[in-house]
N, C-alpha and C positions, 0 to 999 in steps of 0.2 A: 654477280646476279643482283638485279635491282629489287629491293623489297617490294612485295606486292601491296596494293592499297589495303587489302584486308588485314595484313599484319600491322601496318601503320595505324590503322583505325583501332585495332584491338589494343595496341600499346597505349594509344591516347585515352581509351575508354577505361582501361584497367584501374587507374587511380580513383576515378569516380565510382567505379563499381565496388572497389575496396571500401571506400568511405561509406557507401550504402550498406554494405555488409556489417560494418561496425556500428551503424546507427539502427540496425534492425532491432526491434523490441523496445527501443527507447523513445518512440514517438510520443508516448503518453506521459513520459516522466515529467514530474512537476505539476501535474494536474489534479484537481479535486473533482469528484463526481459523487452523486447521491443515488442510493438504491433503496427505495421504499420496501419494507418487508410486510407482506400480507400473511405469510405463514412460514413455518420452518422450511417447508419444501420449496418455497419461492424465494428464499433468502440468497440463493446462489452459493451457499456454503456446501462443500461437497468433499467426500472422501477421495474423489478422483483428482483433487488438486493437491499441490505440494505446499504445505505450511511449515514455516520455521517456528512460529509462535501461535498459540491459541490460548488466550488467558481470560479468565472470568475474575475481574477485579473485586476484591472485598466480598467474595461470595464463596459458596460451597462447591462450585464447579457446575458446568452445564454441558449437555450434549445436544448438538444440532445436526441432524441428518447423519448421525454416526460419528461426527467430528467432536472429539472431547476437548472442552475448554477447561483446563485445570484451574482450581482455586488459586488465585494469585494475590500476593501482597504487593507492597511498593517495590520490592526487589525479588527477582526470580531468576530462573535459568536464562541467561543471555539477554536480560533486560533489566532496566531500573526506571522508576517513575519518581520524579521529585516535584515538589511544589504543590502536591495535592494530598495533604495529610489528613483532611477531614473525611469521615466515613458517613455513609447514609445507607440504611437498610429498610426493607419493606416497601420499596417503590412499586406501585401498581398502576401508574399512569399509562393509558393507552395500551393496555395488555392485549395480546392477540387472543382470538377465540381458542379455547381448549377443546380437544387435545392437539390441534394442528399447530399451535404456537408455543407449546410448553417449553421447548428448548430456549427460544429467544426470551420468553418471559423469565425463565430461571436466571439467565445471564443478566437481564436488565433490572432485576429486583434490588441490586446493590451497586454502589459506585463510590469512587473517591472523587473529591472535589476540593474547592476552597482557595486555590492559589491564583493570583493574578497572572502568574507565569508558571506553566506546568511543562516539564521536559521529560519526554520518553526516549530513552537510549536503547537501541537494539544492537546486538553483536552476534557473532557466529554466523554471519551471512556469507554468501559466495561473493568474493571480491568483484566489484564492478557489475554485478548482476542487477537485473531489474525486478522490482517488487511492487506489490500493492498492499499497503497497510489499510485495514478496514476497521473502523470504529463504530460499534453498535451503540446507538443512542435511542432513548425513548422520549416522547414528547414531554417537555418540561416547561416550555416557554422559550421562544427563540431570543437570542441576543447575539450581537456581533462578536465574532472571534477571528483571530489571526492565526494561521498555521504556517510555520516555516520549516523546511527541510534543510539539513546541513549539506545536501548535495548541491544546492544552488543558492541558499541563503536568501530566498525571495519570500516575503510575507504574502499570504493569500487570504483574502477576506471571505468568510463564510458564516452561515447561521449556525448557532450552537446545535440546533435540532435538525439541521439539514432541510431538505425539501420534503416537508411532511404532508402536503396535501395530496390525497389520492382522488380518484374519480368520484368517490362517495362524499368527498368533502370532510372526511374524518381524519383525525390525526393517527399516525401509525409509526411504529419504530422504523428506523432508517439506518442504513450503513453509510457512513461517510468514508469514501475511498480516497486514498492519497497514493498516487503512483510516483515512484522515485527510483534512483539508481544508487546502490550501495557504494560506499567508498572502496578504495583499493585495499583497505584494511578489513573490509567486511563489516562495516558499521553504518549506522544512520542515527542522527539526532533529530527528533521532531519536537518543535517548540510550539505550545499553544499559549496565546496571549489574549486575555479578555479584552473586548472592545469597549465595554461599559463597566464601571466600577461595581464590584460585588456580584458579577455574573460570570463565574468561572466555568470552564469546560467540565462536563461530567464524564469521568472515566469509568464506564460500565465494564468494558472489556474490549478486546481487539483480537484480530488475526493478522498474520503477516504472510502473504502468499507470494511464492516465487513465480514470476510471469515470464522471464526470459533470461537465459544465460548466454553471454557473448561466446561466439564459436571461434576460438583461435585457429582451428583447423581450416575453416573457410577462409579466414584472412591469410593464413599461411599458404594455402593453395593459390590465392590470388598473387601473392608476392612471388611464389615460385614460377607462376605462369609469366609474370612480367619479367622476371630475371631471365627466363628462357628465351623470351622474345628479344630482349636486349642483347643477349649473347649471340643469338642467331644473326641479328643485324650487324654486329661487330664482325663476325666471321664472313658475312656476305660482303 
């Protein structure tokens, strides 16, 4: 029996389809984006999302839309921050109106800073899964910064306070988002390097959100389908 065109076509297409399956969820990996915060409710932080880390640096903790950011030092559960040993408390720059922004205000009132190079290490992640690390910042005065993830070791230029201008022309807190893929060991190293001397990144607090987990079952099904086609062609 001569193999039908449909089986030949499927056999040729399966490798590409398998590659597409493996890339799903990773299209945004390695990108930086900015989300202005006008209130707690509009921050995008939600109990409906899966977080591995929610940390309020150098603070007493904060709650945003029911998500608890625990009080965090330089070392905590499945994370460590080096190079930012100086502490600042009592920040009230660009606070959100109360009561709608109390959670963000609580988180942004303290931070670590001071190092020309600051390194945040995260562990306990799902191996090779895709994540979004979100760093909440308040307007302090923009300065150039470089952010590098150990998943690709590419430095990316951004402003310390993100994209702060809103329609009213006023400064507002911002979430600086970094999308990445965890290592096979379930880790990531994020390196912040100041672009101008004496203007370090301010570590107010952060979350780490799981955005996609590779699906071995889907890849396995594709391999099985391809194997079945090849076996059928051999028998034919």
